[in-house]
Structures are given as structure tokens and as C-alpha cells.
NULOPA-836363 format. One record per residue (C-alpha): residue in three letters; residue number from 0; x, y, z. Coordinates in steps of 0.5 Angstrom, whole numbers, plus 500, padded with zeros to 3 digits. Example, Ala and Ser with C-alpha at 12.3 -4.5 7.8 and 13.67 -1.06 7.14 Angstrom:
% residues 2
["ALA",0,[525,491,516]]
["SER",1,[527,498,514]]
% end
This chain:
% residues 707
["MET",0,[667,955,288]]
["ASN",1,[674,956,286]]
["ASP",2,[677,949,288]]
["THR",3,[683,952,290]]
["ILE",4,[680,955,296]]
["THR",5,[679,950,301]]
["PRO",6,[672,950,304]]
["ALA",7,[670,949,311]]
["PHE",8,[666,944,313]]
["GLN",9,[664,942,321]]
["HIS",10,[660,935,320]]
["VAL",11,[663,932,313]]
["SER",12,[670,931,311]]
["TYR",13,[673,936,305]]
["LEU",14,[678,931,303]]
["TRP",15,[679,934,295]]
["ASP",16,[686,935,294]]
["ALA",17,[686,940,288]]
["ASP",18,[693,938,285]]
["LYS",19,[692,930,285]]
["ALA",20,[686,932,282]]
["ALA",21,[689,936,277]]
["GLN",22,[693,930,275]]
["LEU",23,[687,927,273]]
["GLU",24,[684,932,269]]
["GLY",25,[681,930,262]]
["ASP",26,[680,923,265]]
["GLU",27,[672,923,268]]
["VAL",28,[673,916,270]]
["ALA",29,[679,917,274]]
["LEU",30,[676,923,277]]
["LEU",31,[669,919,278]]
["ILE",32,[674,914,282]]
["TYR",33,[677,919,286]]
["ARG",34,[671,922,288]]
["SER",35,[668,916,290]]
["ASN",36,[674,914,294]]
["LEU",37,[673,920,298]]
["LEU",38,[666,919,299]]
["GLY",39,[667,912,302]]
["ALA",40,[673,915,306]]
["ASP",41,[667,918,311]]
["LEU",42,[663,913,315]]
["ARG",43,[658,919,316]]
["LEU",44,[657,919,308]]
["THR",45,[656,912,307]]
["ASN",46,[658,905,309]]
["TYR",47,[662,900,306]]
["GLY",48,[658,897,300]]
["GLY",49,[653,903,301]]
["GLY",50,[651,908,295]]
["ASN",51,[653,909,288]]
["THR",52,[656,914,284]]
["SER",53,[657,915,276]]
["CYS",54,[659,919,271]]
["LYS",55,[657,920,263]]
["THR",56,[662,921,258]]
["THR",57,[663,920,251]]
["GLY",58,[666,914,247]]
["ILE",59,[667,910,241]]
["ASP",60,[662,905,239]]
["PRO",61,[666,899,237]]
["VAL",62,[661,897,232]]
["SER",63,[659,904,228]]
["GLY",64,[666,908,230]]
["LYS",65,[661,913,232]]
["SER",66,[661,917,238]]
["THR",67,[656,915,244]]
["GLU",68,[655,917,251]]
["VAL",69,[657,912,256]]
["MET",70,[655,912,263]]
["TRP",71,[660,909,268]]
["VAL",72,[657,907,275]]
["LYS",73,[659,903,281]]
["GLY",74,[657,896,279]]
["SER",75,[653,890,283]]
["GLY",76,[657,889,290]]
["GLY",77,[662,894,290]]
["ASP",78,[664,899,295]]
["ILE",79,[666,906,293]]
["GLY",80,[671,907,298]]
["THR",81,[675,902,295]]
["LEU",82,[673,903,288]]
["LYS",83,[677,901,282]]
["LYS",84,[675,901,275]]
["SER",85,[674,894,275]]
["GLY",86,[668,895,280]]
["LEU",87,[665,900,275]]
["ALA",88,[660,898,270]]
["ALA",89,[660,901,263]]
["LEU",90,[653,902,259]]
["TYR",91,[650,905,253]]
["VAL",92,[646,911,255]]
["ASP",93,[642,911,249]]
["ARG",94,[640,903,250]]
["LEU",95,[638,904,257]]
["ARG",96,[634,910,256]]
["SER",97,[631,906,250]]
["LEU",98,[629,901,255]]
["ARG",99,[623,905,257]]
["GLN",100,[619,902,251]]
["ARG",101,[620,895,254]]
["TYR",102,[618,897,261]]
["ARG",103,[611,893,263]]
["GLY",104,[611,896,270]]
["LEU",105,[612,895,277]]
["GLN",106,[610,888,277]]
["HIS",107,[616,886,272]]
["GLU",108,[621,890,275]]
["ASP",109,[626,884,276]]
["GLU",110,[626,883,268]]
["MET",111,[629,889,267]]
["VAL",112,[635,887,270]]
["GLU",113,[637,882,265]]
["LEU",114,[636,887,260]]
["PHE",115,[642,892,263]]
["ASN",116,[647,887,260]]
["HIS",117,[645,888,253]]
["CYS",118,[647,895,255]]
["ILE",119,[654,894,257]]
["TYR",120,[659,898,253]]
["ASP",121,[665,895,256]]
["LEU",122,[665,888,256]]
["ASN",123,[670,887,262]]
["SER",124,[666,892,266]]
["LYS",125,[662,889,273]]
["ALA",126,[655,887,272]]
["PRO",127,[650,893,273]]
["SER",128,[647,893,280]]
["ILE",129,[639,895,281]]
["ASP",130,[641,902,282]]
["THR",131,[643,903,274]]
["PRO",132,[637,906,272]]
["LEU",133,[637,911,277]]
["HIS",134,[643,914,274]]
["ALA",135,[641,913,267]]
["PHE",136,[635,918,267]]
["LEU",137,[638,924,270]]
["PRO",138,[641,929,265]]
["TYR",139,[647,930,269]]
["LYS",140,[654,928,268]]
["HIS",141,[656,927,275]]
["ILE",142,[652,924,280]]
["ASP",143,[652,921,287]]
["HIS",144,[647,917,291]]
["LEU",145,[649,916,298]]
["HIS",146,[646,914,305]]
["PRO",147,[649,920,309]]
["ASP",148,[646,919,317]]
["ALA",149,[644,927,317]]
["ALA",150,[640,926,310]]
["ILE",151,[637,919,312]]
["ALA",152,[635,922,319]]
["ILE",153,[631,928,315]]
["ALA",154,[628,923,310]]
["ALA",155,[626,918,316]]
["ALA",156,[623,923,320]]
["LYS",157,[615,923,320]]
["ASP",158,[615,930,317]]
["GLY",159,[621,929,313]]
["LYS",160,[618,932,306]]
["ALA",161,[616,938,310]]
["ILE",162,[622,939,313]]
["THR",163,[626,938,306]]
["GLU",164,[622,943,303]]
["SER",165,[623,948,309]]
["LEU",166,[631,947,310]]
["PHE",167,[632,948,303]]
["GLY",168,[627,952,300]]
["GLY",169,[625,948,294]]
["ARG",170,[633,946,292]]
["ILE",171,[632,939,294]]
["GLY",172,[627,935,291]]
["TRP",173,[623,929,295]]
["VAL",174,[621,922,292]]
["ASP",175,[617,918,297]]
["TRP",176,[620,911,299]]
["GLN",177,[620,906,293]]
["ARG",178,[624,900,292]]
["PRO",179,[630,901,288]]
["GLY",180,[629,899,281]]
["PHE",181,[627,902,274]]
["ASP",182,[620,905,276]]
["LEU",183,[624,909,281]]
["GLY",184,[629,912,276]]
["LEU",185,[623,914,272]]
["ARG",186,[620,918,278]]
["LEU",187,[627,921,279]]
["LYS",188,[627,924,272]]
["LYS",189,[620,926,273]]
["CYS",190,[622,930,280]]
["VAL",191,[627,933,276]]
["ASP",192,[623,935,270]]
["GLU",193,[617,938,275]]
["ASN",194,[623,942,279]]
["PRO",195,[628,945,275]]
["GLY",196,[634,948,278]]
["ILE",197,[634,943,284]]
["VAL",198,[641,941,286]]
["GLY",199,[639,934,289]]
["ILE",200,[633,929,291]]
["MET",201,[632,926,298]]
["LEU",202,[629,919,298]]
["GLY",203,[624,918,303]]
["SER",204,[627,913,308]]
["HIS",205,[632,911,304]]
["GLY",206,[638,917,302]]
["LEU",207,[640,922,298]]
["PHE",208,[642,924,290]]
["THR",209,[646,930,288]]
["TRP",210,[650,932,282]]
["GLY",211,[654,936,278]]
["ASP",212,[657,938,271]]
["THR",213,[664,936,274]]
["ALA",214,[667,931,279]]
["TYR",215,[669,937,283]]
["SER",216,[662,941,283]]
["CYS",217,[658,934,284]]
["TYR",218,[663,932,290]]
["LEU",219,[662,939,293]]
["ASN",220,[655,939,292]]
["THR",221,[654,933,296]]
["LEU",222,[658,935,301]]
["GLU",223,[654,942,302]]
["VAL",224,[648,938,302]]
["VAL",225,[649,934,307]]
["GLU",226,[653,939,311]]
["GLN",227,[646,943,311]]
["CYS",228,[643,937,314]]
["ALA",229,[647,936,319]]
["SER",230,[647,943,322]]
["TYR",231,[640,943,322]]
["ILE",232,[640,937,326]]
["ALA",233,[645,939,331]]
["GLY",234,[642,946,332]]
["LYS",235,[635,942,334]]
["SER",236,[639,937,338]]
["ALA",237,[642,943,342]]
["GLU",238,[635,945,344]]
["GLN",239,[634,939,347]]
["LYS",240,[636,937,354]]
["LEU",241,[635,930,353]]
["VAL",242,[637,925,348]]
["PHE",243,[633,919,347]]
["GLY",244,[629,921,352]]
["GLY",245,[635,921,357]]
["GLN",246,[639,916,360]]
["LYS",247,[636,910,364]]
["LEU",248,[642,907,367]]
["PRO",249,[650,909,367]]
["ALA",250,[655,906,363]]
["ALA",251,[659,901,366]]
["GLU",252,[667,903,367]]
["LYS",253,[671,901,361]]
["GLU",254,[675,895,364]]
["HIS",255,[668,892,366]]
["ARG",256,[665,893,360]]
["LEU",257,[671,889,356]]
["ARG",258,[671,884,361]]
["GLN",259,[663,883,361]]
["ALA",260,[664,883,353]]
["ALA",261,[670,877,353]]
["ALA",262,[665,873,358]]
["LEU",263,[659,873,355]]
["ALA",264,[661,874,347]]
["PRO",265,[662,866,347]]
["TYR",266,[655,864,349]]
["LEU",267,[652,869,344]]
["ARG",268,[656,866,339]]
["GLY",269,[654,859,341]]
["TYR",270,[647,861,340]]
["CYS",271,[648,866,334]]
["SER",272,[651,860,330]]
["SER",273,[645,855,331]]
["GLN",274,[644,854,324]]
["GLN",275,[652,856,321]]
["PRO",276,[658,858,324]]
["MET",277,[658,866,326]]
["VAL",278,[664,870,327]]
["GLY",279,[663,876,332]]
["HIS",280,[664,884,333]]
["PHE",281,[664,887,339]]
["THR",282,[664,895,340]]
["ASP",283,[662,900,346]]
["ALA",284,[663,906,341]]
["PRO",285,[660,912,345]]
["GLU",286,[654,912,340]]
["VAL",287,[652,905,342]]
["LEU",288,[653,907,349]]
["GLY",289,[648,913,349]]
["PHE",290,[643,909,345]]
["ILE",291,[643,902,349]]
["ASN",292,[643,906,356]]
["SER",293,[637,911,354]]
["GLN",294,[630,911,356]]
["ASP",295,[628,910,349]]
["LEU",296,[631,904,347]]
["ASN",297,[625,899,348]]
["ARG",298,[621,904,344]]
["LEU",299,[626,905,338]]
["ALA",300,[630,898,337]]
["PRO",301,[624,894,336]]
["MET",302,[622,899,330]]
["GLY",303,[627,897,326]]
["THR",304,[632,901,321]]
["SER",305,[629,905,315]]
["CYS",306,[635,905,310]]
["PRO",307,[635,898,306]]
["ASP",308,[642,898,306]]
["HIS",309,[642,899,314]]
["PHE",310,[637,893,315]]
["LEU",311,[640,888,310]]
["ARG",312,[646,888,314]]
["THR",313,[643,888,321]]
["LYS",314,[636,885,320]]
["ILE",315,[630,889,321]]
["SER",316,[631,889,329]]
["PRO",317,[636,888,334]]
["LEU",318,[635,883,340]]
["VAL",319,[636,887,347]]
["LEU",320,[638,883,352]]
["GLU",321,[635,884,359]]
["PHE",322,[642,883,363]]
["PRO",323,[644,887,369]]
["PRO",324,[651,890,367]]
["ASP",325,[654,887,373]]
["GLN",326,[651,880,371]]
["ASP",327,[655,874,374]]
["MET",328,[658,871,368]]
["HIS",329,[661,865,372]]
["ASP",330,[654,862,373]]
["ALA",331,[653,859,366]]
["ALA",332,[646,856,368]]
["ALA",333,[644,863,370]]
["ILE",334,[647,866,363]]
["HIS",335,[643,860,359]]
["ALA",336,[637,861,363]]
["LEU",337,[637,868,361]]
["LEU",338,[639,867,353]]
["GLN",339,[635,861,351]]
["PRO",340,[628,864,352]]
["ALA",341,[631,871,349]]
["PHE",342,[634,867,343]]
["GLU",343,[627,863,342]]
["SER",344,[623,869,342]]
["TYR",345,[627,873,337]]
["ARG",346,[627,866,333]]
["LEU",347,[619,866,333]]
["GLN",348,[618,873,332]]
["TYR",349,[623,873,326]]
["ALA",350,[619,867,323]]
["ASP",351,[612,870,324]]
["TYR",352,[615,877,320]]
["TYR",353,[617,872,315]]
["ASN",354,[610,868,314]]
["THR",355,[606,874,315]]
["HIS",356,[610,878,309]]
["ARG",357,[612,872,305]]
["HIS",358,[610,872,297]]
["PRO",359,[608,865,294]]
["ASP",360,[615,866,290]]
["SER",361,[619,868,296]]
["PRO",362,[626,865,298]]
["ALA",363,[626,860,303]]
["ILE",364,[627,863,310]]
["ARG",365,[634,865,312]]
["ASP",366,[637,864,319]]
["THR",367,[633,866,324]]
["ASN",368,[638,869,329]]
["PRO",369,[639,876,331]]
["VAL",370,[645,880,327]]
["VAL",371,[645,886,332]]
["ILE",372,[645,884,340]]
["LEU",373,[644,890,345]]
["TYR",374,[647,890,352]]
["PRO",375,[645,896,356]]
["GLY",376,[650,898,360]]
["ILE",377,[656,894,356]]
["GLY",378,[656,895,349]]
["MET",379,[653,892,342]]
["PHE",380,[655,885,339]]
["THR",381,[654,883,332]]
["PHE",382,[655,876,329]]
["SER",383,[655,874,322]]
["LYS",384,[659,869,317]]
["ASP",385,[665,873,317]]
["LYS",386,[669,878,321]]
["GLN",387,[668,884,316]]
["THR",388,[661,883,315]]
["ALA",389,[660,883,323]]
["ARG",390,[664,889,323]]
["VAL",391,[660,893,318]]
["ALA",392,[654,891,321]]
["ALA",393,[656,894,327]]
["GLU",394,[658,900,323]]
["PHE",395,[651,900,320]]
["TYR",396,[647,900,326]]
["ILE",397,[651,906,329]]
["ASN",398,[649,909,322]]
["ALA",399,[642,907,324]]
["ILE",400,[643,910,331]]
["ASN",401,[645,916,329]]
["VAL",402,[639,916,324]]
["MET",403,[634,915,330]]
["ARG",404,[637,921,334]]
["GLY",405,[637,925,328]]
["ALA",406,[630,924,327]]
["GLU",407,[628,924,334]]
["ALA",408,[631,931,335]]
["ILE",409,[628,934,329]]
["SER",410,[621,930,329]]
["SER",411,[620,923,330]]
["TYR",412,[623,917,327]]
["THR",413,[619,913,323]]
["SER",414,[622,906,320]]
["LEU",415,[620,902,314]]
["PRO",416,[613,899,314]]
["ARG",417,[615,891,315]]
["GLN",418,[612,889,308]]
["GLU",419,[616,894,304]]
["ALA",420,[622,891,309]]
["PHE",421,[621,884,307]]
["ASP",422,[620,885,300]]
["ILE",423,[627,888,300]]
["GLU",424,[630,883,305]]
["TYR",425,[627,877,301]]
["TRP",426,[628,880,294]]
["LEU",427,[629,875,289]]
["LEU",428,[635,880,286]]
["GLU",429,[638,880,293]]
["GLU",430,[637,872,293]]
["ALA",431,[640,871,287]]
["LYS",432,[646,875,289]]
["LEU",433,[647,871,295]]
["GLN",434,[647,865,291]]
["ARG",435,[652,867,287]]
["MET",436,[657,868,292]]
["PRO",437,[663,864,292]]
["LYS",438,[663,857,296]]
["PRO",439,[665,858,303]]
["LYS",440,[672,856,304]]
["PRO",441,[673,850,309]]
["LEU",442,[675,854,315]]
["SER",443,[670,860,314]]
["GLY",444,[667,862,320]]
["ARG",445,[672,859,325]]
["ILE",446,[677,862,329]]
["ALA",447,[684,859,330]]
["LEU",448,[689,861,336]]
["ILE",449,[696,859,335]]
["THR",450,[701,860,341]]
["GLY",451,[708,861,339]]
["SER",452,[706,864,331]]
["GLY",453,[710,870,331]]
["GLY",454,[715,866,326]]
["GLY",455,[716,858,325]]
["ILE",456,[712,853,325]]
["GLY",457,[706,857,328]]
["LYS",458,[706,862,323]]
["ALA",459,[706,857,318]]
["ILE",460,[700,854,322]]
["ALA",461,[696,861,322]]
["ARG",462,[698,862,315]]
["LYS",463,[695,855,313]]
["MET",464,[689,857,317]]
["ALA",465,[688,864,314]]
["GLU",466,[688,861,307]]
["GLN",467,[683,857,309]]
["GLY",468,[678,862,311]]
["ALA",469,[679,862,319]]
["CYS",470,[680,868,323]]
["VAL",471,[687,867,326]]
["VAL",472,[690,870,333]]
["LEU",473,[697,870,333]]
["THR",474,[700,870,339]]
["ASP",475,[708,870,342]]
["VAL",476,[712,872,347]]
["ASN",477,[716,876,343]]
["GLU",478,[713,883,342]]
["ALA",479,[717,885,336]]
["ARG",480,[716,878,332]]
["LEU",481,[709,878,334]]
["ASN",482,[708,885,331]]
["GLU",483,[711,884,325]]
["ALA",484,[708,878,323]]
["GLY",485,[701,881,325]]
["GLU",486,[702,886,320]]
["GLU",487,[705,881,314]]
["PHE",488,[698,877,315]]
["ALA",489,[694,884,315]]
["LEU",490,[697,885,309]]
["GLN",491,[696,879,306]]
["PHE",492,[689,877,309]]
["GLY",493,[686,884,311]]
["ARG",494,[686,886,318]]
["ASP",495,[679,883,319]]
["ALA",496,[682,876,319]]
["VAL",497,[688,877,324]]
["HIS",498,[688,879,331]]
["THR",499,[695,879,335]]
["ALA",500,[696,878,343]]
["LEU",501,[702,878,347]]
["LEU",502,[702,871,350]]
["ASN",503,[706,868,355]]
["VAL",504,[704,861,356]]
["THR",505,[707,859,363]]
["ASP",506,[702,865,366]]
["ASP",507,[695,863,366]]
["GLN",508,[693,871,367]]
["SER",509,[696,872,360]]
["ALA",510,[693,866,357]]
["ALA",511,[686,868,360]]
["ALA",512,[687,875,357]]
["ALA",513,[689,872,350]]
["LEU",514,[683,868,350]]
["ASP",515,[679,874,352]]
["ALA",516,[682,879,347]]
["THR",517,[680,873,342]]
["ALA",518,[673,873,344]]
["ARG",519,[672,881,344]]
["ALA",520,[675,881,337]]
["PHE",521,[672,875,334]]
["GLY",522,[666,872,339]]
["GLY",523,[670,866,341]]
["VAL",524,[675,860,339]]
["ASP",525,[674,854,335]]
["ILE",526,[681,852,334]]
["VAL",527,[687,852,339]]
["VAL",528,[694,850,337]]
["ASN",529,[699,849,342]]
["ASN",530,[705,850,339]]
["ALA",531,[710,855,343]]
["GLY",532,[716,851,345]]
["ILE",533,[723,851,347]]
["SER",534,[729,846,346]]
["ILE",535,[735,844,350]]
["SER",536,[739,838,348]]
["LYS",537,[744,836,354]]
["SER",538,[747,830,356]]
["ILE",539,[744,828,363]]
["ALA",540,[751,831,367]]
["GLU",541,[750,838,363]]
["HIS",542,[743,838,364]]
["SER",543,[741,843,370]]
["LEU",544,[735,843,374]]
["GLN",545,[733,850,371]]
["ASP",546,[733,847,365]]
["TRP",547,[728,841,366]]
["ASP",548,[723,846,370]]
["LYS",549,[724,851,364]]
["LEU",550,[722,845,359]]
["PHE",551,[716,843,363]]
["ASP",552,[714,850,364]]
["ILE",553,[713,852,357]]
["LEU",554,[712,845,354]]
["VAL",555,[707,842,359]]
["LYS",556,[705,847,363]]
["GLY",557,[704,852,358]]
["GLN",558,[700,847,354]]
["PHE",559,[696,845,360]]
["ILE",560,[694,853,361]]
["VAL",561,[692,855,354]]
["SER",562,[688,848,353]]
["LYS",563,[684,850,360]]
["ALA",564,[683,857,358]]
["GLY",565,[681,854,351]]
["VAL",566,[676,850,354]]
["GLU",567,[673,855,358]]
["VAL",568,[671,858,352]]
["LEU",569,[669,852,347]]
["ARG",570,[664,850,353]]
["LYS",571,[661,856,353]]
["GLN",572,[660,856,346]]
["ALA",573,[657,849,346]]
["MET",574,[660,848,338]]
["GLY",575,[665,843,339]]
["GLY",576,[672,845,337]]
["ASP",577,[679,843,336]]
["ILE",578,[685,843,341]]
["ILE",579,[692,841,336]]
["ASN",580,[698,840,340]]
["ILE",581,[704,840,336]]
["VAL",582,[709,835,340]]
["SER",583,[715,831,337]]
["LYS",584,[718,825,335]]
["ASN",585,[722,825,341]]
["ALA",586,[715,824,345]]
["LEU",587,[716,817,342]]
["VAL",588,[723,816,340]]
["ALA",589,[729,815,345]]
["GLY",590,[735,819,344]]
["PRO",591,[742,821,347]]
["ASN",592,[742,828,350]]
["ASN",593,[735,829,350]]
["ALA",594,[732,827,357]]
["GLY",595,[729,834,359]]
["TYR",596,[726,835,352]]
["GLY",597,[724,828,350]]
["SER",598,[720,827,357]]
["ALA",599,[717,834,356]]
["LYS",600,[714,832,350]]
["ALA",601,[712,825,352]]
["ALA",602,[708,828,358]]
["GLN",603,[705,833,352]]
["ALA",604,[703,827,348]]
["HIS",605,[700,823,354]]
["LEU",606,[696,830,356]]
["THR",607,[693,830,349]]
["ARG",608,[690,823,350]]
["LEU",609,[688,825,357]]
["LEU",610,[684,831,355]]
["ALA",611,[681,827,349]]
["ALA",612,[678,822,354]]
["GLU",613,[675,828,358]]
["LEU",614,[672,833,353]]
["GLY",615,[669,828,348]]
["GLY",616,[663,829,351]]
["ASP",617,[663,837,349]]
["ARG",618,[665,835,342]]
["ILE",619,[672,838,343]]
["ARG",620,[677,834,339]]
["VAL",621,[684,833,342]]
["ASN",622,[690,831,337]]
["THR",623,[697,831,336]]
["VAL",624,[702,833,330]]
["ASN",625,[709,830,331]]
["PRO",626,[714,834,327]]
["ASP",627,[721,832,327]]
["ALA",628,[728,836,325]]
["VAL",629,[724,842,322]]
["ILE",630,[730,847,321]]
["SER",631,[727,852,317]]
["ASP",632,[725,859,321]]
["SER",633,[724,855,327]]
["ASN",634,[726,858,334]]
["ILE",635,[728,851,336]]
["TRP",636,[735,851,333]]
["ALA",637,[736,857,337]]
["GLY",638,[740,857,344]]
["GLY",639,[744,851,343]]
["TRP",640,[740,846,340]]
["ALA",641,[743,845,334]]
["GLU",642,[750,844,337]]
["GLY",643,[747,840,342]]
["ARG",644,[744,835,337]]
["ALA",645,[750,835,332]]
["LYS",646,[754,834,338]]
["ALA",647,[750,828,340]]
["TYR",648,[750,825,332]]
["GLY",649,[757,827,331]]
["ILE",650,[756,831,326]]
["THR",651,[757,839,324]]
["VAL",652,[751,843,325]]
["ASP",653,[751,845,317]]
["GLU",654,[750,837,316]]
["LEU",655,[744,836,320]]
["PRO",656,[738,838,315]]
["GLN",657,[741,832,310]]
["TYR",658,[743,828,316]]
["TYR",659,[735,828,318]]
["ALA",660,[733,827,312]]
["LYS",661,[737,821,310]]
["ARG",662,[734,818,316]]
["THR",663,[727,818,314]]
["LEU",664,[724,813,310]]
["LEU",665,[722,818,305]]
["ASN",666,[729,821,305]]
["ALA",667,[725,828,306]]
["ILE",668,[726,835,309]]
["ILE",669,[721,837,314]]
["LEU",670,[718,844,313]]
["PRO",671,[714,848,317]]
["GLU",672,[708,848,312]]
["ASP",673,[708,841,312]]
["ILE",674,[706,841,320]]
["ALA",675,[701,846,318]]
["ASN",676,[698,842,313]]
["ALA",677,[697,836,318]]
["CYS",678,[693,841,323]]
["PHE",679,[689,843,317]]
["VAL",680,[687,836,316]]
["LEU",681,[685,835,323]]
["ALA",682,[681,842,323]]
["GLY",683,[678,842,316]]
["GLY",684,[673,837,317]]
["MET",685,[675,831,314]]
["LEU",686,[677,828,321]]
["ASN",687,[671,831,325]]
["LYS",688,[670,824,328]]
["SER",689,[677,823,330]]
["THR",690,[680,825,337]]
["GLY",691,[686,822,341]]
["ASN",692,[690,821,335]]
["THR",693,[697,823,333]]
["ILE",694,[699,824,326]]
["ASN",695,[707,824,325]]
["VAL",696,[710,829,320]]
["ASP",697,[717,826,320]]
["GLY",698,[719,824,313]]
["GLY",699,[718,816,316]]
["VAL",700,[722,815,323]]
["ALA",701,[720,807,324]]
["ALA",702,[722,808,331]]
["ALA",703,[716,813,332]]
["PHE",704,[711,809,329]]
["LEU",705,[705,808,334]]
["ARG",706,[703,801,331]]
% end
């Protein structure tokens, strides 16, 4: 097909830009990356981290100086949607194929992976993945291995092989399920040798291989094969009156679903975090609601997923909650009475799955808690070590739902045998990959909400928390400032690590809404930093009652409201946590023209002590950080405060920074980052047995010493 004519597709996205591709002409590796990114942009074709692509080119052997065939293939742990050249492994094709002489059979598959390293052409390239031989033995320049929902639906159908033969008239080969590895690569070659002229291979329960002589022909072939699969399923689905056996219960109204999800998520997070802190994700996507509200839910959900890429991220099967959609979420005892036996049963079932299928050399059992939790009528929760992994697990389970729906439309769905699933999940090579993962940062798996974090001290605290691995919720009353900070953080830390919520700390409904949004976004909260504030510096004669009320509303009442909302979530999780109050040196030191501000700060400091005394039994630590004279990027100096303090000290506004520095024992100017560091010390684990304490970050003001 002429690539200047845009083909029409209904079920996949044709994204090829001929002009852009023309600029890459002659660079097959660049075209491979371009093709890969396009394929990865369509979640109907493959998920984050799923699938792999390759091309074979001619390179110069640096030792012999002669031309040699080189295969460039997605390396271990990469993602085709975001693939760059650094994510490719480059290997000598002849050396890879010569490994056939060393291959000792299925029982010795894993030893071949080490030998891949002796075939590397580009020493700076990514480590080769287990799928490398699947590309090496196929005699095509460009190859795609994807996990499209439509193709897997056929591959996972009871009579998928017969359907593939009938649908494609022999143009697509079939290879029964087998774990990826060297032998599977040989079986793919055998299929091609025995079926000359085929344009792809369907892997039972797994996915699809397609190819072409050029990057474009490969891309087009992939889309056409998937389109044909999807069109076939769509036609069969249209013939059916009922999807998943029909609806068992209606979906609750959108607002109710969101309220229930926010209320339940912290409970679920607490149970899922029994072995390590987990971060959550919630979705009520139409695909999810169609499945969880169906007659067939209780038949299909326990069967588990078929594609290895799916269940490696979702566990073999989900936990289905037996909650009514209108469950009273204010009755904590009733919630625990329902959740505790459900989780205990799931953990026992998972342990039985492990003990039944383990081998003598299997890795130790991993976390027995569910990853996917289905709440009929409401939606799906997923929990994992970080937000991205939890979100991706949700995407993969939606793919699994699509696969089940398609397979049921054309035949009946089949999942992988439990032993095959276990052998993938507890594969020694997968375990080795997990062991190579970077050590978690101190705040990994933790969620921090910081008030007044659109700028100044609050923004610095949020940045420090994010740098140390936390998911952060930026809140502010200034929407423009908040949005700007949110975009900045998304660029720096990724959108999965940050959420924004408008929050007026003087409004309890606003605080509740912000905590609800936090629970839906991340599953709950671990660290609440009360930073929002204002300042008013006036003499007693000039100080109005309105000034006084404003100070106490924002500083004291605001700290109370946000802490109260945070405590409700922290108690649901039963994981402990931190409340950190940003107070002031002025809570301890009396000065002129400061009656309202100093009194409010003193009230904040004592409220810290009161809550520390009350919440210790919940393992909730409540501590204070006392800054002083943090001028950089701080709203505190707006509204006449700087002028008021300068007047009180008989100096000019420009002289304030040095004035404050000189009056400290360390002769130091205090920056927002200094306050952020103190907050991290309190929440980072080193002081997890400290509560009711105060850390002064003021450069050393003797009058503010506590003892």
C-alpha cells in the first residue's frame, strides 16, 4: 500500500506520519523507535511495558571491520510507547543464532539469558530481555510482538486455533502457549518454515507476532491483523443480546460512586499495606462497570487472566467485594467486619496457590494481598508499590476484561492453567529482575498533602517529599498559583506522582473534598502538613477585630479543620502517620506589633501538643516546625507584613533579610528548603518515635529555645 494514502481503521489508531517518517529514511533504528512509539500510544495494541519490537540492520564489526547483521530489539524492562535508542538492545544476529548449538532444552532455558550478553554488539545498549530469541530466529527485517486485546481474545478462546485458521485463511500461524524463552523462539521459526507466506503468528493465550520488510509495512501489517481480529469480535458481539450474561445490578450514580470510592479507599489501602506501604488507584471506566455489574462476574473473575503481561501486574485473580453499592461507609465496625474475612480468605487462597505450585528452587512467597479489588456497582481499585504501577495494573486489568468479553463473544474464555501462571509469576528470571530494582526512596509508598503548597514554604516541602519518593497532593486557595505548581511538578516528577486540589482551610467541606480527592487519587494519606497561613503585623491600637478573626480562622481553625479531616483518613488506614504543623518562632517569642499573629501561632503550637497527646494510640505523630523570617518566595511578606515588621524594628524593608540573619546565632538567612528539610526529618523514618516535638529552623534565636 502507498503510504501517502491514509488507510481507514475502525478499531485501532493509524498514526503514521509519512512526512515525519521520510525525515528518518535510511535510519532503520530511528524508524523502529518511531514505529514503536506509535504502537505504544494505542492501549488497544499494548500496555505500558508490554510487547517488544525489533529491526535487523547491517553494522560494522568493530573487531573484524566487516559488515555484520545486527538486531535492535526492545531491552529488558522497557516500554515501546516511550522507547528511545538507549532502551534498545543491539546484538549480533549470527551469534544469537549460533546459541542453538549450546541450547540443552526446556529444563535449561534460564542459562541462555546469560549467553545473550556474549552476543551484544553495542556495549552501551540495554540488557537483552527474555524475548530476544523470539525475534532472532524469525527471518524478517522488522518485527512486532504485541498484546492487543482483540488478538488475545482469540488466542484465549477455547477454540482460538480454529478461529484463527478460519478468520485468516491460513495467513496467520498458531503456536500453542509456552513460556517465553529460547525454545519458543525455535518454535516460532518452525511455524514460519512450515507455513511459508504467513504474515504473523498467534501465540495461544499470549499475544501476536507480525512483521514486514520495512518499518511501515510492519506497522501496517500489525494494524491490519489487529483490525481484522477486532472487526470479527465486534460482529460476533453485535449478534449477542447480552454481554457477560447481562446486567446483574445497575451502576450507582457517578457522584455516589466517587463518594463511596473516596470513603472506602483508605480502608482498602490499610489492608493492602499489611506487608508494605501501598499506593492506590481508582477507576469507574465503562469497561469496568460493564464487567463488575454483570451476571458473569463471579464466574470469570476467579478464572484469572490469560496473558502473562496481564497477571504479572494484576496477580492471578482479583478480590471481589461483597458490599452493596449503598454500603454505609461511616460504620467503621461494619466495614472491618466485611473486609477482614475477605482479605484473610484471599491471603489464604494465594498462599495455597503458592504452596501447591511451588518448586524446590522457587523464590519466597511475595505479598499475599490483592492488587485488583472489584466493588460491584462502584468501580475498581488497584494497589501497588507506587502510583504508576497501580495505574498500570488497572490498565492491564481493563485489557483483561476486554479479552474476556471478546473471547466470550466468539467462543468461551480460557485462562492459563494455574501451574503455568505460577511458573511465570515466580520465574527465577523475574525474581532476578525484581532484585535488581533500585532501593526504594525513604518516602516511597507514602502520600503527603501539604496546604498552601502553590508556592513558598509549602511548595518547597512538597518538592522535598516528592524528591524522596512520596506522592504529593498540592493544595492552595489560589487556583492559578496551584495549577502552575501542579504543571511544574508533573514535568519534574511525572503526573502519577502529583495531584492538585483547591483547598480553603477555613471551610470544612473544602477540606473534606480535598481529602476525598486524595483518597481517590492515591488511596489515602500518610503525611498532612499544615502550612497555609497569612501574617498581619500591627500595633494593638491598629489591630482590628477582623484582623484577629482572619488570623485565627486561617492559622488555628484551618489547622484544626485539615487535621480533623486528615485524622479521619489516617484512622481508616490504621497505618499511623504524620501531622506536621508549620508554626513560627513567634509562637515562643514576644515582639512588638504582633498580638494577633503571635497569639494564633501560640495556639497552633499548643494544638500540636494536644493532638499529639490524643493521637498517640493511633500511631499518628504530631510535630511542629518553627521557621523564622523565611522571605524567599513567601506569601507571608505580602499584605503589609514586611512593612509592619520593618517599622517595628526601625529599619527599611530592604534591610529585613540581613537584619533577621544578624540576630541569629548562626548568622543565617532561612530558606524554604530549610523548612522542607526539617519536615522530611520528621516524616522520613528517623524520628518515627517522636511526637509532640518542635524543631526550630530559625538560624538560632536563643529566646525561642524550648529548654
